[in-house]
PDBQT receptor file of N, H, CA, C and O in Angstrom, charges set to zero:
ATOM      1  N   MET A   1       0.818  -1.190   0.000  1.00  0.00    +0.000 N 
ATOM      2  CA  MET A   1       0.000   0.000   0.000  1.00  0.00    +0.000 C 
ATOM      3  C   MET A   1       0.858   1.248   0.000  1.00  0.00    +0.000 C 
ATOM      4  O   MET A   1       0.426   2.140  -0.730  1.00  0.00    +0.000 OA
ATOM      5  N   GLY A   2       1.840   1.478   0.575  1.00  0.00    +0.000 N 
ATOM      6  H   GLY A   2       2.191   0.753   1.168  1.00  0.00    +0.000 HD
ATOM      7  CA  GLY A   2       2.717   2.585   0.735  1.00  0.00    +0.000 C 
ATOM      8  C   GLY A   2       2.502   3.868  -0.049  1.00  0.00    +0.000 C 
ATOM      9  O   GLY A   2       3.320   4.781   0.057  1.00  0.00    +0.000 OA
ATOM     10  N   ARG A   3       1.448   3.972  -0.823  1.00  0.00    +0.000 N 
ATOM     11  H   ARG A   3       0.783   3.230  -0.909  1.00  0.00    +0.000 HD
ATOM     12  CA  ARG A   3       1.237   5.214  -1.585  1.00  0.00    +0.000 C 
ATOM     13  C   ARG A   3       0.599   6.271  -0.695  1.00  0.00    +0.000 C 
ATOM     14  O   ARG A   3      -0.331   5.995   0.063  1.00  0.00    +0.000 OA
ATOM     15  N   SER A   4       1.114   7.470  -0.806  1.00  0.00    +0.000 N 
ATOM     16  H   SER A   4       1.869   7.695  -1.422  1.00  0.00    +0.000 HD
ATOM     17  CA  SER A   4       0.499   8.559  -0.051  1.00  0.00    +0.000 C 
ATOM     18  C   SER A   4      -0.551   9.229  -0.921  1.00  0.00    +0.000 C 
ATOM     19  O   SER A   4      -0.406   9.319  -2.140  1.00  0.00    +0.000 OA
ATOM     20  N   ARG A   5      -1.595   9.688  -0.285  1.00  0.00    +0.000 N 
ATOM     21  H   ARG A   5      -1.714   9.615   0.705  1.00  0.00    +0.000 HD
ATOM     22  CA  ARG A   5      -2.666  10.364  -1.010  1.00  0.00    +0.000 C 
ATOM     23  C   ARG A   5      -2.531  11.855  -0.804  1.00  0.00    +0.000 C 
ATOM     24  O   ARG A   5      -2.330  12.330   0.314  1.00  0.00    +0.000 OA
ATOM     25  N   ARG A   6      -2.643  12.581  -1.890  1.00  0.00    +0.000 N 
ATOM     26  H   ARG A   6      -2.806  12.196  -2.798  1.00  0.00    +0.000 HD
ATOM     27  CA  ARG A   6      -2.569  14.036  -1.808  1.00  0.00    +0.000 C 
ATOM     28  C   ARG A   6      -3.978  14.572  -1.729  1.00  0.00    +0.000 C 
ATOM     29  O   ARG A   6      -4.826  14.200  -2.539  1.00  0.00    +0.000 OA
ATOM     30  N   GLY A   7      -4.244  15.431  -0.777  1.00  0.00    +0.000 N 
ATOM     31  H   GLY A   7      -3.555  15.734  -0.119  1.00  0.00    +0.000 HD
ATOM     32  CA  GLY A   7      -5.565  16.005  -0.615  1.00  0.00    +0.000 C 
ATOM     33  C   GLY A   7      -5.887  17.011  -1.705  1.00  0.00    +0.000 C 
ATOM     34  O   GLY A   7      -4.995  17.596  -2.319  1.00  0.00    +0.000 OA
ATOM     35  N   VAL A   8      -7.155  17.195  -1.927  1.00  0.00    +0.000 N 
ATOM     36  H   VAL A   8      -7.879  16.719  -1.428  1.00  0.00    +0.000 HD
ATOM     37  CA  VAL A   8      -7.613  18.149  -2.925  1.00  0.00    +0.000 C 
ATOM     38  C   VAL A   8      -7.574  19.565  -2.363  1.00  0.00    +0.000 C 
ATOM     39  O   VAL A   8      -7.221  20.512  -3.065  1.00  0.00    +0.000 OA
ATOM     40  N   MET A   9      -7.938  19.701  -1.094  1.00  0.00    +0.000 N 
ATOM     41  H   MET A   9      -8.225  18.931  -0.523  1.00  0.00    +0.000 HD
ATOM     42  CA  MET A   9      -7.963  21.020  -0.461  1.00  0.00    +0.000 C 
ATOM     43  C   MET A   9      -6.716  21.221   0.380  1.00  0.00    +0.000 C 
ATOM     44  O   MET A   9      -6.214  20.286   1.003  1.00  0.00    +0.000 OA
ATOM     45  N   SER A  10      -6.224  22.443   0.391  1.00  0.00    +0.000 N 
ATOM     46  H   SER A  10      -6.632  23.203  -0.115  1.00  0.00    +0.000 HD
ATOM     47  CA  SER A  10      -5.087  22.764   1.249  1.00  0.00    +0.000 C 
ATOM     48  C   SER A  10      -5.552  22.772   2.706  1.00  0.00    +0.000 C 
ATOM     49  O   SER A  10      -6.734  22.948   2.999  1.00  0.00    +0.000 OA
ATOM     50  N   GLU A  11      -4.607  22.580   3.593  1.00  0.00    +0.000 N 
ATOM     51  H   GLU A  11      -3.646  22.436   3.356  1.00  0.00    +0.000 HD
ATOM     52  CA  GLU A  11      -4.930  22.621   5.021  1.00  0.00    +0.000 C 
ATOM     53  C   GLU A  11      -5.487  23.995   5.394  1.00  0.00    +0.000 C 
ATOM     54  O   GLU A  11      -6.420  24.107   6.190  1.00  0.00    +0.000 OA
ATOM     55  N   ARG A  12      -4.907  25.022   4.812  1.00  0.00    +0.000 N 
ATOM     56  H   ARG A  12      -4.150  24.932   4.165  1.00  0.00    +0.000 HD
ATOM     57  CA  ARG A  12      -5.364  26.387   5.097  1.00  0.00    +0.000 C 
ATOM     58  C   ARG A  12      -6.836  26.551   4.736  1.00  0.00    +0.000 C 
ATOM     59  O   ARG A  12      -7.610  27.115   5.509  1.00  0.00    +0.000 OA
ATOM     60  N   LEU A  13      -7.221  26.059   3.561  1.00  0.00    +0.000 N 
ATOM     61  H   LEU A  13      -6.592  25.601   2.932  1.00  0.00    +0.000 HD
ATOM     62  CA  LEU A  13      -8.603  26.162   3.120  1.00  0.00    +0.000 C 
ATOM     63  C   LEU A  13      -9.525  25.363   4.032  1.00  0.00    +0.000 C 
ATOM     64  O   LEU A  13     -10.611  25.830   4.373  1.00  0.00    +0.000 OA
ATOM     65  N   LYS A  14      -9.110  24.175   4.427  1.00  0.00    +0.000 N 
ATOM     66  H   LYS A  14      -8.227  23.796   4.150  1.00  0.00    +0.000 HD
ATOM     67  CA  LYS A  14      -9.925  23.354   5.324  1.00  0.00    +0.000 C 
ATOM     68  C   LYS A  14     -10.228  24.100   6.623  1.00  0.00    +0.000 C 
ATOM     69  O   LYS A  14     -11.367  24.123   7.089  1.00  0.00    +0.000 OA
ATOM     70  N   PHE A  15      -9.191  24.711   7.199  1.00  0.00    +0.000 N 
ATOM     71  H   PHE A  15      -8.265  24.693   6.821  1.00  0.00    +0.000 HD
ATOM     72  CA  PHE A  15      -9.389  25.433   8.456  1.00  0.00    +0.000 C 
ATOM     73  C   PHE A  15     -10.218  26.694   8.249  1.00  0.00    +0.000 C 
ATOM     74  O   PHE A  15     -11.036  27.048   9.099  1.00  0.00    +0.000 OA
ATOM     75  N   GLU A  16     -10.013  27.363   7.139  1.00  0.00    +0.000 N 
ATOM     76  H   GLU A  16      -9.348  27.076   6.449  1.00  0.00    +0.000 HD
ATOM     77  CA  GLU A  16     -10.798  28.558   6.834  1.00  0.00    +0.000 C 
ATOM     78  C   GLU A  16     -12.285  28.204   6.733  1.00  0.00    +0.000 C 
ATOM     79  O   GLU A  16     -13.129  28.907   7.290  1.00  0.00    +0.000 OA
ATOM     80  N   LEU A  17     -12.599  27.135   6.036  1.00  0.00    +0.000 N 
ATOM     81  H   LEU A  17     -11.913  26.565   5.584  1.00  0.00    +0.000 HD
ATOM     82  CA  LEU A  17     -13.993  26.697   5.896  1.00  0.00    +0.000 C 
ATOM     83  C   LEU A  17     -14.538  26.206   7.235  1.00  0.00    +0.000 C 
ATOM     84  O   LEU A  17     -15.690  26.476   7.577  1.00  0.00    +0.000 OA
ATOM     85  N   ALA A  18     -13.719  25.490   7.983  1.00  0.00    +0.000 N 
ATOM     86  H   ALA A  18     -12.784  25.271   7.705  1.00  0.00    +0.000 HD
ATOM     87  CA  ALA A  18     -14.150  25.013   9.300  1.00  0.00    +0.000 C 
ATOM     88  C   ALA A  18     -14.491  26.193  10.207  1.00  0.00    +0.000 C 
ATOM     89  O   ALA A  18     -15.485  26.155  10.933  1.00  0.00    +0.000 OA
ATOM     90  N   ASP A  19     -13.672  27.236  10.166  1.00  0.00    +0.000 N 
ATOM     91  H   ASP A  19     -12.864  27.267   9.576  1.00  0.00    +0.000 HD
ATOM     92  CA  ASP A  19     -13.951  28.430  10.965  1.00  0.00    +0.000 C 
ATOM     93  C   ASP A  19     -15.261  29.074  10.517  1.00  0.00    +0.000 C 
ATOM     94  O   ASP A  19     -16.061  29.517  11.341  1.00  0.00    +0.000 OA
ATOM     95  N   GLU A  20     -15.466  29.120   9.208  1.00  0.00    +0.000 N 
ATOM     96  H   GLU A  20     -14.816  28.760   8.539  1.00  0.00    +0.000 HD
ATOM     97  CA  GLU A  20     -16.687  29.721   8.670  1.00  0.00    +0.000 C 
ATOM     98  C   GLU A  20     -17.925  28.953   9.132  1.00  0.00    +0.000 C 
ATOM     99  O   GLU A  20     -18.986  29.544   9.334  1.00  0.00    +0.000 OA
ATOM    100  N   LEU A  21     -17.791  27.657   9.295  1.00  0.00    +0.000 N 
ATOM    101  H   LEU A  21     -16.929  27.177   9.131  1.00  0.00    +0.000 HD
ATOM    102  CA  LEU A  21     -18.911  26.824   9.735  1.00  0.00    +0.000 C 
ATOM    103  C   LEU A  21     -19.019  26.737  11.259  1.00  0.00    +0.000 C 
ATOM    104  O   LEU A  21     -19.976  26.171  11.788  1.00  0.00    +0.000 OA
ATOM    105  N   GLY A  22     -18.034  27.301  11.957  1.00  0.00    +0.000 N 
ATOM    106  H   GLY A  22     -17.257  27.761  11.527  1.00  0.00    +0.000 HD
ATOM    107  CA  GLY A  22     -18.082  27.281  13.413  1.00  0.00    +0.000 C 
ATOM    108  C   GLY A  22     -17.568  25.991  14.035  1.00  0.00    +0.000 C 
ATOM    109  O   GLY A  22     -17.857  25.713  15.199  1.00  0.00    +0.000 OA
ATOM    110  N   ILE A  23     -16.815  25.201  13.286  1.00  0.00    +0.000 N 
ATOM    111  H   ILE A  23     -16.580  25.426  12.341  1.00  0.00    +0.000 HD
ATOM    112  CA  ILE A  23     -16.275  23.953  13.826  1.00  0.00    +0.000 C 
ATOM    113  C   ILE A  23     -14.750  23.970  13.901  1.00  0.00    +0.000 C 
ATOM    114  O   ILE A  23     -14.128  22.952  14.204  1.00  0.00    +0.000 OA
ATOM    115  N   GLY A  24     -14.162  25.108  13.628  1.00  0.00    +0.000 N 
ATOM    116  H   GLY A  24     -14.667  25.935  13.382  1.00  0.00    +0.000 HD
ATOM    117  CA  GLY A  24     -12.704  25.217  13.655  1.00  0.00    +0.000 C 
ATOM    118  C   GLY A  24     -12.114  24.885  15.008  1.00  0.00    +0.000 C 
ATOM    119  O   GLY A  24     -11.032  24.304  15.087  1.00  0.00    +0.000 OA
ATOM    120  N   ASP A  25     -12.815  25.248  16.083  1.00  0.00    +0.000 N 
ATOM    121  H   ASP A  25     -13.694  25.719  16.020  1.00  0.00    +0.000 HD
ATOM    122  CA  ASP A  25     -12.313  24.962  17.424  1.00  0.00    +0.000 C 
ATOM    123  C   ASP A  25     -12.257  23.461  17.696  1.00  0.00    +0.000 C 
ATOM    124  O   ASP A  25     -11.347  22.994  18.382  1.00  0.00    +0.000 OA
ATOM    125  N   VAL A  26     -13.211  22.701  17.170  1.00  0.00    +0.000 N 
ATOM    126  H   VAL A  26     -13.950  23.080  16.613  1.00  0.00    +0.000 HD
ATOM    127  CA  VAL A  26     -13.217  21.243  17.344  1.00  0.00    +0.000 C 
ATOM    128  C   VAL A  26     -11.995  20.639  16.668  1.00  0.00    +0.000 C 
ATOM    129  O   VAL A  26     -11.315  19.784  17.234  1.00  0.00    +0.000 OA
ATOM    130  N   VAL A  27     -11.728  21.096  15.449  1.00  0.00    +0.000 N 
ATOM    131  H   VAL A  27     -12.281  21.791  14.989  1.00  0.00    +0.000 HD
ATOM    132  CA  VAL A  27     -10.596  20.567  14.686  1.00  0.00    +0.000 C 
ATOM    133  C   VAL A  27      -9.281  20.939  15.355  1.00  0.00    +0.000 C 
ATOM    134  O   VAL A  27      -8.387  20.102  15.478  1.00  0.00    +0.000 OA
ATOM    135  N   ARG A  28      -9.160  22.174  15.784  1.00  0.00    +0.000 N 
ATOM    136  H   ARG A  28      -9.887  22.854  15.684  1.00  0.00    +0.000 HD
ATOM    137  CA  ARG A  28      -7.911  22.614  16.429  1.00  0.00    +0.000 C 
ATOM    138  C   ARG A  28      -7.692  21.890  17.750  1.00  0.00    +0.000 C 
ATOM    139  O   ARG A  28      -6.562  21.537  18.087  1.00  0.00    +0.000 OA
ATOM    140  N   ARG A  29      -8.760  21.670  18.491  1.00  0.00    +0.000 N 
ATOM    141  H   ARG A  29      -9.678  21.957  18.217  1.00  0.00    +0.000 HD
ATOM    142  CA  ARG A  29      -8.656  20.974  19.780  1.00  0.00    +0.000 C 
ATOM    143  C   ARG A  29      -8.087  19.566  19.574  1.00  0.00    +0.000 C 
ATOM    144  O   ARG A  29      -7.361  19.047  20.422  1.00  0.00    +0.000 OA
ATOM    145  N   ASP A  30      -8.430  18.965  18.440  1.00  0.00    +0.000 N 
ATOM    146  H   ASP A  30      -9.020  19.387  17.752  1.00  0.00    +0.000 HD
ATOM    147  CA  ASP A  30      -7.964  17.609  18.141  1.00  0.00    +0.000 C 
ATOM    148  C   ASP A  30      -6.690  17.599  17.307  1.00  0.00    +0.000 C 
ATOM    149  O   ASP A  30      -6.370  16.596  16.671  1.00  0.00    +0.000 OA
ATOM    150  N   GLY A  31      -5.970  18.705  17.309  1.00  0.00    +0.000 N 
ATOM    151  H   GLY A  31      -6.231  19.521  17.826  1.00  0.00    +0.000 HD
ATOM    152  CA  GLY A  31      -4.689  18.768  16.619  1.00  0.00    +0.000 C 
ATOM    153  C   GLY A  31      -4.781  18.737  15.103  1.00  0.00    +0.000 C 
ATOM    154  O   GLY A  31      -3.885  18.216  14.440  1.00  0.00    +0.000 OA
ATOM    155  N   GLY A  32      -5.853  19.287  14.548  1.00  0.00    +0.000 N 
ATOM    156  H   GLY A  32      -6.581  19.711  15.087  1.00  0.00    +0.000 HD
ATOM    157  CA  GLY A  32      -6.011  19.325  13.099  1.00  0.00    +0.000 C 
ATOM    158  C   GLY A  32      -6.663  18.085  12.518  1.00  0.00    +0.000 C 
ATOM    159  O   GLY A  32      -6.713  17.909  11.301  1.00  0.00    +0.000 OA
ATOM    160  N   TYR A  33      -7.161  17.228  13.397  1.00  0.00    +0.000 N 
ATOM    161  H   TYR A  33      -7.119  17.371  14.386  1.00  0.00    +0.000 HD
ATOM    162  CA  TYR A  33      -7.781  15.977  12.980  1.00  0.00    +0.000 C 
ATOM    163  C   TYR A  33      -9.277  16.197  12.750  1.00  0.00    +0.000 C 
ATOM    164  O   TYR A  33      -9.989  16.649  13.647  1.00  0.00    +0.000 OA
ATOM    165  N   PHE A  34      -9.747  15.874  11.545  1.00  0.00    +0.000 N 
ATOM    166  H   PHE A  34      -9.169  15.507  10.816  1.00  0.00    +0.000 HD
ATOM    167  CA  PHE A  34     -11.146  16.076  11.202  1.00  0.00    +0.000 C 
ATOM    168  C   PHE A  34     -12.000  14.849  11.526  1.00  0.00    +0.000 C 
ATOM    169  O   PHE A  34     -13.209  14.863  11.293  1.00  0.00    +0.000 OA
ATOM    170  N   GLY A  35     -11.396  13.800  12.052  1.00  0.00    +0.000 N 
ATOM    171  H   GLY A  35     -10.414  13.789  12.241  1.00  0.00    +0.000 HD
ATOM    172  CA  GLY A  35     -12.109  12.552  12.319  1.00  0.00    +0.000 C 
ATOM    173  C   GLY A  35     -13.178  12.665  13.389  1.00  0.00    +0.000 C 
ATOM    174  O   GLY A  35     -14.112  11.864  13.406  1.00  0.00    +0.000 OA
ATOM    175  N   ASN A  36     -13.067  13.631  14.274  1.00  0.00    +0.000 N 
ATOM    176  H   ASN A  36     -12.308  14.282  14.260  1.00  0.00    +0.000 HD
ATOM    177  CA  ASN A  36     -14.054  13.791  15.337  1.00  0.00    +0.000 C 
ATOM    178  C   ASN A  36     -15.136  14.818  15.000  1.00  0.00    +0.000 C 
ATOM    179  O   ASN A  36     -15.986  15.128  15.835  1.00  0.00    +0.000 OA
ATOM    180  N   VAL A  37     -15.101  15.336  13.788  1.00  0.00    +0.000 N 
ATOM    181  H   VAL A  37     -14.411  15.084  13.110  1.00  0.00    +0.000 HD
ATOM    182  CA  VAL A  37     -16.119  16.280  13.329  1.00  0.00    +0.000 C 
ATOM    183  C   VAL A  37     -17.307  15.456  12.828  1.00  0.00    +0.000 C 
ATOM    184  O   VAL A  37     -17.121  14.524  12.045  1.00  0.00    +0.000 OA
ATOM    185  N   PRO A  38     -18.522  15.787  13.267  1.00  0.00    +0.000 N 
ATOM    186  CA  PRO A  38     -19.687  15.029  12.804  1.00  0.00    +0.000 C 
ATOM    187  C   PRO A  38     -19.800  15.027  11.278  1.00  0.00    +0.000 C 
ATOM    188  O   PRO A  38     -19.439  15.999  10.614  1.00  0.00    +0.000 OA
ATOM    189  N   SER A  39     -20.306  13.925  10.741  1.00  0.00    +0.000 N 
ATOM    190  H   SER A  39     -20.600  13.135  11.280  1.00  0.00    +0.000 HD
ATOM    191  CA  SER A  39     -20.383  13.776   9.286  1.00  0.00    +0.000 C 
ATOM    192  C   SER A  39     -21.226  14.873   8.646  1.00  0.00    +0.000 C 
ATOM    193  O   SER A  39     -20.943  15.294   7.524  1.00  0.00    +0.000 OA
ATOM    194  N   ARG A  40     -22.238  15.332   9.334  1.00  0.00    +0.000 N 
ATOM    195  H   ARG A  40     -22.468  14.990  10.245  1.00  0.00    +0.000 HD
ATOM    196  CA  ARG A  40     -23.062  16.426   8.789  1.00  0.00    +0.000 C 
ATOM    197  C   ARG A  40     -22.211  17.671   8.576  1.00  0.00    +0.000 C 
ATOM    198  O   ARG A  40     -22.325  18.339   7.548  1.00  0.00    +0.000 OA
ATOM    199  N   ASP A  41     -21.356  17.982   9.548  1.00  0.00    +0.000 N 
ATOM    200  H   ASP A  41     -21.263  17.439  10.383  1.00  0.00    +0.000 HD
ATOM    201  CA  ASP A  41     -20.485  19.151   9.414  1.00  0.00    +0.000 C 
ATOM    202  C   ASP A  41     -19.447  18.950   8.321  1.00  0.00    +0.000 C 
ATOM    203  O   ASP A  41     -19.111  19.896   7.608  1.00  0.00    +0.000 OA
ATOM    204  N   CYS A  42     -18.932  17.727   8.179  1.00  0.00    +0.000 N 
ATOM    205  H   CYS A  42     -19.205  16.959   8.758  1.00  0.00    +0.000 HD
ATOM    206  CA  CYS A  42     -17.987  17.452   7.085  1.00  0.00    +0.000 C 
ATOM    207  C   CYS A  42     -18.677  17.628   5.743  1.00  0.00    +0.000 C 
ATOM    208  O   CYS A  42     -18.087  18.164   4.806  1.00  0.00    +0.000 OA
ATOM    209  N   GLY A  43     -19.918  17.181   5.645  1.00  0.00    +0.000 N 
ATOM    210  H   GLY A  43     -20.398  16.746   6.406  1.00  0.00    +0.000 HD
ATOM    211  CA  GLY A  43     -20.675  17.363   4.409  1.00  0.00    +0.000 C 
ATOM    212  C   GLY A  43     -20.887  18.831   4.109  1.00  0.00    +0.000 C 
ATOM    213  O   GLY A  43     -20.782  19.257   2.959  1.00  0.00    +0.000 OA
ATOM    214  N   ASN A  44     -21.186  19.609   5.143  1.00  0.00    +0.000 N 
ATOM    215  H   ASN A  44     -21.271  19.263   6.077  1.00  0.00    +0.000 HD
ATOM    216  CA  ASN A  44     -21.362  21.051   4.960  1.00  0.00    +0.000 C 
ATOM    217  C   ASN A  44     -20.051  21.713   4.534  1.00  0.00    +0.000 C 
ATOM    218  O   ASN A  44     -20.051  22.657   3.744  1.00  0.00    +0.000 OA
ATOM    219  N   LEU A  45     -18.946  21.213   5.060  1.00  0.00    +0.000 N 
ATOM    220  H   LEU A  45     -18.945  20.446   5.701  1.00  0.00    +0.000 HD
ATOM    221  CA  LEU A  45     -17.645  21.747   4.681  1.00  0.00    +0.000 C 
ATOM    222  C   LEU A  45     -17.383  21.486   3.194  1.00  0.00    +0.000 C 
ATOM    223  O   LEU A  45     -16.905  22.368   2.480  1.00  0.00    +0.000 OA
ATOM    224  N   VAL A  46     -17.691  20.294   2.739  1.00  0.00    +0.000 N 
ATOM    225  H   VAL A  46     -18.079  19.577   3.319  1.00  0.00    +0.000 HD
ATOM    226  CA  VAL A  46     -17.498  19.960   1.320  1.00  0.00    +0.000 C 
ATOM    227  C   VAL A  46     -18.423  20.808   0.454  1.00  0.00    +0.000 C 
ATOM    228  O   VAL A  46     -18.007  21.323  -0.583  1.00  0.00    +0.000 OA
ATOM    229  N   ARG A  47     -19.672  20.954   0.877  1.00  0.00    +0.000 N 
ATOM    230  H   ARG A  47     -20.010  20.535   1.720  1.00  0.00    +0.000 HD
ATOM    231  CA  ARG A  47     -20.633  21.771   0.120  1.00  0.00    +0.000 C 
ATOM    232  C   ARG A  47     -20.128  23.201  -0.008  1.00  0.00    +0.000 C 
ATOM    233  O   ARG A  47     -20.198  23.795  -1.084  1.00  0.00    +0.000 OA
ATOM    234  N   LEU A  48     -19.624  23.747   1.079  1.00  0.00    +0.000 N 
ATOM    235  H   LEU A  48     -19.567  23.265   1.953  1.00  0.00    +0.000 HD
ATOM    236  CA  LEU A  48     -19.098  25.108   1.075  1.00  0.00    +0.000 C 
ATOM    237  C   LEU A  48     -17.886  25.221   0.155  1.00  0.00    +0.000 C 
ATOM    238  O   LEU A  48     -17.739  26.213  -0.559  1.00  0.00    +0.000 OA
ATOM    239  N   ALA A  49     -17.025  24.217   0.167  1.00  0.00    +0.000 N 
ATOM    240  H   ALA A  49     -17.144  23.411   0.746  1.00  0.00    +0.000 HD
ATOM    241  CA  ALA A  49     -15.851  24.218  -0.707  1.00  0.00    +0.000 C 
ATOM    242  C   ALA A  49     -16.262  24.189  -2.176  1.00  0.00    +0.000 C 
ATOM    243  O   ALA A  49     -15.669  24.875  -3.008  1.00  0.00    +0.000 OA
ATOM    244  N   ILE A  50     -17.280  23.391  -2.488  1.00  0.00    +0.000 N 
ATOM    245  H   ILE A  50     -17.763  22.834  -1.812  1.00  0.00    +0.000 HD
ATOM    246  CA  ILE A  50     -17.768  23.315  -3.873  1.00  0.00    +0.000 C 
ATOM    247  C   ILE A  50     -18.377  24.644  -4.290  1.00  0.00    +0.000 C 
ATOM    248  O   ILE A  50     -18.126  25.116  -5.399  1.00  0.00    +0.000 OA
ATOM    249  N   GLU A  51     -19.171  25.252  -3.422  1.00  0.00    +0.000 N 
ATOM    250  H   GLU A  51     -19.375  24.868  -2.521  1.00  0.00    +0.000 HD
ATOM    251  CA  GLU A  51     -19.764  26.549  -3.740  1.00  0.00    +0.000 C 
ATOM    252  C   GLU A  51     -18.687  27.590  -4.001  1.00  0.00    +0.000 C 
ATOM    253  O   GLU A  51     -18.789  28.387  -4.934  1.00  0.00    +0.000 OA
ATOM    254  N   ARG A  52     -17.661  27.572  -3.173  1.00  0.00    +0.000 N 
ATOM    255  H   ARG A  52     -17.578  26.924  -2.416  1.00  0.00    +0.000 HD
ATOM    256  CA  ARG A  52     -16.570  28.537  -3.334  1.00  0.00    +0.000 C 
ATOM    257  C   ARG A  52     -15.839  28.296  -4.653  1.00  0.00    +0.000 C 
ATOM    258  O   ARG A  52     -15.500  29.251  -5.351  1.00  0.00    +0.000 OA
ATOM    259  N   ALA A  53     -15.593  27.041  -5.000  1.00  0.00    +0.000 N 
ATOM    260  H   ALA A  53     -15.868  26.265  -4.433  1.00  0.00    +0.000 HD
ATOM    261  CA  ALA A  53     -14.916  26.717  -6.260  1.00  0.00    +0.000 C 
ATOM    262  C   ALA A  53     -15.765  27.146  -7.451  1.00  0.00    +0.000 C 
ATOM    263  O   ALA A  53     -15.243  27.683  -8.427  1.00  0.00    +0.000 OA
ATOM    264  N   GLU A  54     -17.067  26.911  -7.372  1.00  0.00    +0.000 N 
ATOM    265  H   GLU A  54     -17.491  26.474  -6.579  1.00  0.00    +0.000 HD
ATOM    266  CA  GLU A  54     -17.948  27.318  -8.472  1.00  0.00    +0.000 C 
ATOM    267  C   GLU A  54     -17.968  28.828  -8.644  1.00  0.00    +0.000 C 
ATOM    268  O   GLU A  54     -17.992  29.327  -9.769  1.00  0.00    +0.000 OA
ATOM    269  N   ARG A  55     -17.958  29.557  -7.536  1.00  0.00    +0.000 N 
ATOM    270  H   ARG A  55     -17.939  29.152  -6.622  1.00  0.00    +0.000 HD
ATOM    271  CA  ARG A  55     -17.913  31.029  -7.608  1.00  0.00    +0.000 C 
ATOM    272  C   ARG A  55     -16.620  31.501  -8.239  1.00  0.00    +0.000 C 
ATOM    273  O   ARG A  55     -16.612  32.433  -9.043  1.00  0.00    +0.000 OA
ATOM    274  N   THR A  56     -15.524  30.851  -7.869  1.00  0.00    +0.000 N 
ATOM    275  H   THR A  56     -15.530  30.094  -7.216  1.00  0.00    +0.000 HD
ATOM    276  CA  THR A  56     -14.223  31.213  -8.412  1.00  0.00    +0.000 C 
ATOM    277  C   THR A  56     -14.189  30.991  -9.921  1.00  0.00    +0.000 C 
ATOM    278  O   THR A  56     -13.676  31.824 -10.667  1.00  0.00    +0.000 OA
ATOM    279  N   ILE A  57     -14.736  29.871 -10.359  1.00  0.00    +0.000 N 
ATOM    280  H   ILE A  57     -15.153  29.194  -9.753  1.00  0.00    +0.000 HD
ATOM    281  CA  ILE A  57     -14.777  29.585 -11.794  1.00  0.00    +0.000 C 
ATOM    282  C   ILE A  57     -15.666  30.577 -12.505  1.00  0.00    +0.000 C 
ATOM    283  O   ILE A  57     -15.316  31.065 -13.580  1.00  0.00    +0.000 OA
ATOM    284  N   ALA A  58     -16.814  30.883 -11.919  1.00  0.00    +0.000 N 
ATOM    285  H   ALA A  58     -17.097  30.486 -11.046  1.00  0.00    +0.000 HD
ATOM    286  CA  ALA A  58     -17.764  31.828 -12.539  1.00  0.00    +0.000 C 
ATOM    287  C   ALA A  58     -17.160  33.236 -12.633  1.00  0.00    +0.000 C 
ATOM    288  O   ALA A  58     -17.438  33.977 -13.576  1.00  0.00    +0.000 OA
ATOM    289  N   ASP A  59     -16.333  33.591 -11.647  1.00  0.00    +0.000 N 
ATOM    290  H   ASP A  59     -16.107  32.989 -10.881  1.00  0.00    +0.000 HD
ATOM    291  CA  ASP A  59     -15.702  34.912 -11.651  1.00  0.00    +0.000 C 
ATOM    292  C   ASP A  59     -14.504  34.964 -12.593  1.00  0.00    +0.000 C 
ATOM    293  O   ASP A  59     -13.943  36.034 -12.828  1.00  0.00    +0.000 OA
ATOM    294  N   GLY A  60     -14.111  33.811 -13.131  1.00  0.00    +0.000 N 
ATOM    295  H   GLY A  60     -14.567  32.941 -12.940  1.00  0.00    +0.000 HD
ATOM    296  CA  GLY A  60     -12.995  33.770 -14.076  1.00  0.00    +0.000 C 
ATOM    297  C   GLY A  60     -11.636  33.881 -13.466  1.00  0.00    +0.000 C 
ATOM    298  O   GLY A  60     -10.699  34.301 -14.144  1.00  0.00    +0.000 OA
ATOM    299  N   ARG A  61     -11.482  33.524 -12.217  1.00  0.00    +0.000 N 
ATOM    300  H   ARG A  61     -12.243  33.183 -11.666  1.00  0.00    +0.000 HD
ATOM    301  CA  ARG A  61     -10.174  33.616 -11.545  1.00  0.00    +0.000 C 
ATOM    302  C   ARG A  61      -9.350  32.412 -11.821  1.00  0.00    +0.000 C 
ATOM    303  O   ARG A  61      -8.222  32.313 -11.339  1.00  0.00    +0.000 OA
TER     304      ARG A  61
């Protein structure tokens, strides 16, 4: 197995979105680990990331 997986989102973006959703403190408390974040909040984080990406594409950046 030894292959490492590269994430799609940067750590900075993950924390920025987590802060926007009000769950940044949970992630920071667990040392940057998103495993203890409820799945609903993770889904909201992904939804927010997709919305932001779509806006960026629409704005032509």
